[in-house]
KEKE-3310 file (N, C-alpha, C; in steps of 0.2 Angstrom, whole numbers, plus 5000, padded with zeros to 4 digits):
npx = (5053:5064:5059:5056:5068:5074:5068:5070:5085:5086:5079:5088:5101:5096:5094:5107:5113:5106:5111:5124:5124:5122:5131:5139:5140:5132:5120:5105:5107:5111:5098:5087:5091:5090:5076:5071:5076:5070:5057:5056:5059:5046:5037:5043:5039:5024:5023:5031:5034:5036:5047:5057:5058:5061:5069:5067:5056:5052:5067:5073:5073:5081:5092:5097:5099:5109:5120:5122:5127:5138:5140:5146:5140:5139)
npy = (5054:5049:5041:5029:5024:5024:5013:4999:5001:5001:4989:4980:4982:4980:4966:4961:4963:4956:4944:4943:4937:4934:4940:4930:4936:4948:4948:4950:4965:4966:4959:4967:4979:4975:4971:4984:4991:4982:4986:5000:5000:4994:5005:5015:5009:5010:5024:5032:5045:5052:5046:5046:5061:5065:5054:5051:5047:5034:5028:5031:5026:5013:5020:5026:5014:5009:5019:5019:5005:5006:5007:5013:5028:5028)
npz = (4900:4908:4918:4911:4909:4922:4932:4924:4926:4939:4943:4937:4944:4957:4955:4952:4965:4973:4967:4972:4984:5002:5015:5030:5041:5041:5038:5042:5042:5027:5022:5025:5019:5005:5005:5008:4996:4985:4988:4985:4973:4968:4973:4965:4951:4954:4953:4943:4938:4949:4955:4946:4946:4962:4969:4982:4990:4984:4987:4998:5010:5007:5002:5015:5023:5016:5017:5030:5031:5026:5012:4997:4986:4967)
capx = (5057:5069:5055:5055:5075:5075:5064:5074:5091:5086:5079:5093:5105:5093:5095:5115:5115:5104:5115:5131:5124:5124:5139:5134:5141:5128:5112:5099:5107:5109:5091:5084:5093:5088:5069:5069:5077:5065:5050:5058:5057:5038:5036:5045:5034:5018:5022:5038:5037:5038:5052:5062:5059:5064:5069:5068:5050:5053:5073:5075:5075:5087:5098:5098:5102:5116:5124:5123:5130:5145:5141:5147:5136:5144)
capy = (5049:5047:5036:5023:5021:5023:5007:4994:5000:5000:4982:4976:4983:4974:4957:4959:4964:4949:4937:4942:4933:4939:4939:4928:4942:4955:4944:4954:4971:4965:4957:4973:4983:4972:4972:4990:4992:4981:4990:5005:4997:4994:5012:5018:5006:5012:5032:5032:5051:5056:5043:5051:5067:5064:5046:5049:5043:5026:5024:5034:5020:5009:5025:5026:5008:5009:5023:5016:4999:5008:5007:5022:5029:5029)
capz = (4899:4914:4921:4907:4911:4929:4934:4923:4928:4946:4942:4935:4949:4962:4954:4953:4972:4976:4964:4975:4990:5008:5020:5036:5047:5041:5035:5045:5037:5020:5019:5026:5014:4998:5006:5007:4989:4981:4990:4982:4964:4967:4973:4958:4947:4954:4952:4941:4937:4956:4957:4941:4948:4965:4970:4990:4991:4983:4988:5003:5015:5006:5003:5022:5025:5013:5021:5037:5031:5024:5004:4994:4979:4962)
cpx = (5062:5066:5056:5062:5076:5073:5068:5082:5092:5085:5084:5099:5102:5095:5103:5116:5113:5108:5122:5131:5124:5128:5135:5135:5136:5120:5106:5099:5107:5101:5087:5085:5090:5080:5068:5070:5072:5058:5050:5055:5050:5035:5037:5040:5027:5017:5030:5039:5039:5045:5059:5063:5063:5063:5067:5062:5051:5060:5076:5076:5080:5092:5100:5101:5108:5121:5126:5126:5136:5146:5141:5143:5142:5142)
cpy = (5047:5040:5030:5020:5019:5014:5001:4993:4998:4992:4977:4976:4980:4967:4956:4960:4958:4943:4938:4938:4937:4937:4936:4932:4947:4952:4948:4961:4970:4964:4963:4977:4980:4972:4979:4992:4989:4984:4997:5005:4997:5000:5017:5016:5010:5021:5033:5039:5054:5052:5045:5058:5069:5057:5044:5046:5036:5024:5027:5030:5016:5013:5025:5019:5008:5012:5021:5009:5000:5009:5015:5022:5030:5036)
cpz = (4903:4918:4918:4907:4917:4932:4931:4925:4934:4947:4943:4941:4956:4961:4954:4960:4974:4973:4970:4982:4996:5012:5027:5042:5047:5038:5035:5041:5031:5018:5020:5019:5007:5000:5003:4999:4984:4983:4985:4975:4964:4968:4967:4951:4947:4952:4949:4938:4942:4956:4951:4943:4955:4969:4979:4991:4991:4986:4994:5008:5014:5004:5010:5024:5023:5014:5027:5036:5028:5015:5003:4987:4974:4958)
residu = (MET:GLY:GLU:ARG:LEU:LEU:ILE:PRO:VAL:MET:ARG:LYS:GLU:PHE:GLU:GLU:LEU:ARG:GLY:LEU:GLY:ILE:PRO:ASP:GLU:SER:GLN:ARG:ARG:THR:ARG:ALA:LEU:LEU:THR:ALA:PHE:GLY:GLU:GLY:ILE:GLU:ALA:ALA:GLU:ALA:HIS:PRO:GLU:ARG:ALA:ALA:HIS:ASP:GLY:THR:GLU:ALA:PHE:GLY:LYS:SER:SER:ARG:LEU:ALA:ASP:GLU:TYR:GLY:LEU:GLU:ARG:CYS)
# end
């Protein structure tokens, strides 16, 4: 059941983040983060059961980049 909710929520979050725009001073880092997040969504779509159980495989890279960028998790 979790996998049916995970991907639409992550895709919505991704679209909202992209809609914010990219600050001039950090375009490279922001693009890398958005690319990794988009790739994570694709990986989660390919294997939703694994992503729902442990999102590290799908979202590990974007999570690491977000931490390095200074974004806090909710």
